[in-house]
C-alpha positions as CSV (number, residue, x, y, z in Angstrom):
1,M,119.4,125.2,133.6
2,P,118.7,127.0,136.5
3,L,120.1,129.8,138.3
4,F,124.0,129.1,139.5
5,G,123.4,125.7,138.0
6,Y,126.5,125.7,136.3
7,F,128.2,126.4,139.5
8,L,127.2,123.8,141.9
9,E,126.7,120.8,139.5
10,A,130.6,120.5,140.4
11,V,130.1,120.5,144.2
12,N,129.0,116.9,144.2
13,D,132.1,115.9,145.5
14,L,132.0,117.7,148.4
15,H,128.8,116.3,149.8
16,L,126.4,119.0,149.1
17,I,124.5,117.2,146.3
18,D,121.5,117.9,148.1
19,F,121.2,121.9,147.5
20,S,122.4,120.7,143.7
21,N,119.6,118.4,143.4
22,K,117.2,120.2,145.9
23,L,117.6,123.4,144.7
24,L,119.0,123.5,141.3
25,N,118.0,120.0,140.0
26,Q,121.5,119.5,139.0
27,P,122.4,116.2,137.5
28,Q,125.4,114.5,138.5
29,I,129.2,115.0,136.2
30,K,131.5,113.7,134.6
31,M,134.7,112.5,135.7
32,K,136.6,115.7,133.6
33,N,134.9,118.3,135.2
34,K,135.3,117.5,138.5
35,L,139.0,117.3,138.0
36,L,138.4,120.9,136.5
37,F,136.2,121.9,139.5
38,I,139.2,120.7,142.1
39,A,141.7,122.8,139.6
40,F,139.6,125.9,139.9
41,L,138.5,125.9,143.3
42,T,143.0,126.1,144.0
43,L,143.5,128.4,142.0
44,C,140.2,130.4,143.3
45,S,141.1,130.2,147.3
46,V,142.9,133.8,146.9
47,S,140.2,136.6,147.3
48,F,139.6,139.0,143.9
49,M,141.1,142.2,144.5
50,A,140.0,145.2,142.4
51,C,142.4,147.9,141.6
52,S,140.3,151.2,143.1
53,S,139.7,151.8,146.0
54,D,136.2,152.0,146.1
55,D,135.6,148.6,144.8
56,N,137.4,147.1,147.5
57,D,135.1,148.3,150.3
58,G,132.9,145.5,150.1
59,G,129.2,146.0,151.4
60,T,126.3,146.3,149.7
61,S,126.0,149.5,148.6
62,G,125.5,149.0,144.9
63,D,122.7,148.3,142.0
64,I,122.1,144.8,140.9
65,V,120.7,145.7,137.7
66,G,123.2,144.7,135.1
67,K,125.0,141.8,133.3
68,W,127.3,139.6,135.7
69,S,130.2,137.3,135.0
70,F,130.2,134.2,136.8
71,E,133.7,134.6,138.6
72,K,133.7,131.5,141.5
73,T,132.0,129.7,144.2
74,G,132.6,128.0,147.2
75,I,131.7,126.7,150.6
76,I,132.7,128.8,153.5
77,V,133.8,126.2,156.7
78,E,134.6,127.9,159.9
79,G,134.4,132.1,158.9
80,Q,137.1,131.1,155.7
81,E,136.6,131.1,152.0
82,V,137.2,127.7,150.2
83,G,136.5,128.7,146.4
84,Y,136.5,127.6,143.1
85,T,136.7,130.1,139.9
86,Y,134.2,129.1,137.5
87,P,135.2,127.1,134.3
88,H,133.7,128.6,131.2
89,S,132.9,126.4,128.4
90,C,133.6,129.0,126.1
91,S,137.2,130.8,125.3
92,T,135.5,134.1,124.3
93,Q,132.5,134.3,125.6
94,K,131.9,133.9,129.3
95,D,128.6,132.6,131.3
96,H,126.0,134.9,132.9
97,I,123.6,136.5,134.4
98,E,121.6,139.2,133.7
99,F,119.3,141.2,136.7
100,K,116.6,143.8,134.6
101,S,115.6,146.6,136.0
102,N,111.9,144.8,135.3
103,G,112.9,142.1,137.9
104,S,113.4,139.6,135.3
105,G,116.3,137.4,135.0
106,L,118.3,135.7,132.4
107,D,121.2,133.0,132.7
108,Y,123.3,133.0,129.6
109,R,125.2,129.8,129.1
110,Y,128.1,129.2,126.1
111,N,128.6,125.7,125.3
112,G,131.9,124.3,124.3
113,A,131.3,125.3,120.9
114,C,130.8,129.0,122.1
115,E,127.3,128.4,120.6
116,L,124.6,130.7,123.3
117,D,122.0,128.1,125.4
118,E,119.9,131.2,127.2
119,D,117.8,130.5,129.6
120,E,114.4,131.3,128.1
121,N,112.5,130.9,131.0
122,G,114.4,132.8,133.2
123,W,113.9,134.0,136.5
124,T,112.2,137.2,139.1
125,W,114.4,138.6,141.7
126,T,113.6,140.7,144.5
127,V,116.3,142.7,147.1
128,S,115.7,144.1,150.4
129,G,118.6,145.1,152.4
130,S,120.7,142.8,152.2
131,S,118.6,140.1,150.9
132,L,117.9,138.2,147.6
133,K,115.4,136.2,146.5
134,I,115.8,134.6,143.2
135,T,112.6,132.4,141.9
136,D,111.9,130.8,138.8
137,E,110.3,127.4,137.6
138,H,112.3,125.0,140.2
139,G,111.3,126.8,143.7
140,T,112.9,130.5,145.6
141,A,116.4,130.3,147.0
142,N,117.3,132.9,149.1
143,Y,121.3,134.9,149.2
144,E,122.2,137.3,152.1
145,I,124.0,139.6,149.5
146,L,127.8,140.0,151.0
147,T,129.6,142.3,148.4
148,L,127.9,144.0,145.8
149,N,130.1,147.2,144.4
150,N,130.5,148.7,140.9
151,S,132.7,145.2,139.8
152,T,131.7,142.4,142.7
153,L,128.4,140.8,143.5
154,K,129.1,137.6,145.9
155,V,126.4,136.2,147.6
156,K,125.9,133.6,150.4
157,S,123.0,131.1,150.0
158,T,121.1,131.2,153.2
159,D,118.6,128.3,153.3
160,S,119.2,126.4,156.0
161,S,120.8,123.4,153.9
162,T,123.4,125.6,151.6
163,E,124.3,128.5,154.5
164,D,127.6,127.7,153.5
165,M,127.9,128.1,149.5
166,F,129.1,131.2,148.2
167,I,128.5,132.3,144.4
168,Q,131.0,135.6,143.0
169,F,130.3,137.6,140.3
170,L,132.2,140.3,138.4
171,R,130.4,142.8,136.7
172,M,130.2,142.6,132.7
């Protein structure tokens, strides 16, 4: 499954299907998942707040290398974030991505039985300033790093058709 794919398969109801189909080649989702997605959108409209002061400073001064669990995604409407909590399928393992120091990366997804479905093809990444570029077998996606610190990575799509999408991760 392509990077960030699970997050975006539910945005079909928000008329953002062009993004998920173009960038991620995601199938239509089932009604049950739509309802979960709507519920987790409501829960994530409140921003994640960390405990220490250096974690709350936002910015992009941090190291992206490491494992990051999916936390939330959403859209930005008139400067306001409308976010959705990521619905992890497994109650004991979190879906996550790994940015490796050699510029490669992997997706780790767990099904309802908590079995790992690792992305065998992986992807590559580069960071230049606050720009993150991720390339997999489906193409290249460009993101602006909104927050990168010891605990949080938040990116916003900068592709013309999806510039109002964001994804937030927590360091594992």
